N, C-alpha and C positions, 0 to 999 in steps of 0.2 A: 334581153340582153341588159348588163348590169348597168347602172347608170354611170357609176367611178370610169370606167371605160368609153361613156361613150364620147362621139367628138365633137359635139356640140355643147356638150358640156364643159371639156376641158378647152373648148375656143372661149368659151365663157367668163371661164375661168384665170387664163392668162389674159382677154379683157381688164378685169378687174386688176389683177396681178400690174398691169402696167401702165394706169390712170386711167381707165374707163368710165365709164355713169357710176359703176354702183362702189365703187370705193370714195364717195362723200358719207360724211357720216351726218345724218342731217338730225336736230333735234327740234323733237318737234310734241305735239299731244300725247303719243306713247313713250318718248320719256319721261316726261312730267306725270303721269298716271303709273307706269312701275318704280318711280322712286318714291309715289303717295303710297301702293301696297307694299315695298318695300320697307316703307317705314313705319305702317301700322301690323304689319307684321312684326316687324322687328319690337314693338313694344307692347304688341297681344304676347306675346313669345316672352318677352322680360318679365313680365306680369305671371304667366301661367306655369312657363315649361322652365325656364335658367332656376328661379329660387329654389324649387324642387331638388334640383338636378345637383345646384350648388350645394344644399346641404345633405341629399345623399354623400358630395364628396367629401363634404368637409364630415361627417361623424364616419367615414373611412377611412381619411388621413388619422382620426382622433383613434379610430381603433387599430390603426395600424403604430402608432402613437404609443397607444397602452401596449398592445402588444412587444413593441419595442424593449417597454421602458422594463415591463414584467422579464423579460428576454434576460435585458443587462442585470434585473433583481436578481433575476433562477443563476445566471453566470458568476452572481459577486457570491450567493448564498453556495454552490460550488467550489468557488475555488476556498473559503473559508469553511466548507465543511470538507475538503481536502484537506489542506493545512491542520484541522486538526486527527484528521486519519493520521497523519505522515506523526504529529504532534504523537498521539498517541500509539505508533508504532514505536517510533523513538522511546519514548517514555517505557512502552514495555521492556524492550530491548536493554534498557539499562537497568531496569529493576531487574529483569533477570541475570542478567551479568552479575549484579549482584547476589542477589541470592545464591547462584551456582559458586560465587567466592567464598560465600559466610557457609555454605553449605561444606564448598571444600575444606575451609581454614576450620572448623567445625570438627570437620571427618579426620583432617591431621593431627589436630587437640585431640579427639579420640585414642588414633591410633599410638599415639609420644603415651597416652596416658597407659590404653592397655601394653604396652610393649612396655612401659618402665615397673608398671605393675606383673608382668609376667617378670620380667627379669629379678625384681624385687623377691619371688615367690620360687622362682629359679634358685637363686641365692640362699632363699633361708633353705629350702629343701634341702639345697648341696650341705649348709652346715651342717644340717642338721645329719644327712648324711652320713658326713667328713664323723660326726659327733660319735654317730653312733657305731661306726666301721671303729672308730678309734676306740672305743667302748668294747667294744667286742673283739679288739684285736689285745688289749691290755688283758682281758678276762681271758682270752683262748692262751694269750703266754702266758698267764699265771696259770695256769691246768697245767697248760705244756711245763711250765716249770716246773711244776710238783709231781705231775706222773716221770717227769726226766730225773727228779732226784730220786723217785721213789723206784722207779726203774735202772737207775742206776747202784741204789744200795742193793736192788734182790740180784744183778749183776755180778754185784760185788761180794754178796754173799754167797754165792752159788760158784764163784770162782774160789772165793779163800773158803769155803763151805761153812761158814757160821753165819750167824743173823747182826746184821748190824742194826 
């Protein structure tokens, strides 16, 4: 049978709670002996067990603080690297825009130069062709005039029956 449900044990517990014989705490040699052993154990533990445990805890705390400081340092380096990356990207974009603008201006300048050169050459060629055409027209006119006079003389000579 279970001792917790034993009726005699329950009645004895009720008597203790009701101010029975077992409710008084007596200070006797057992109390002093337990106190002495507690103090001796405390002294022995404080000399041999607590310092190494304390050292381990202090070392662990130092390791955690060092890891935290290292984490902070890495975080700062990461932020600096990120800022440097963003600065370099910005600088590269600005350079790319500048190069693009310079290339565009140079291409535009070359385009104007080529167009101007082509116009000049076209104008020069056109003028040469006009001069050649005028010269050919004048030469053809002189030839035609001479031929017309000759032809006119021949026709007049045939009509009149004599040569002029």
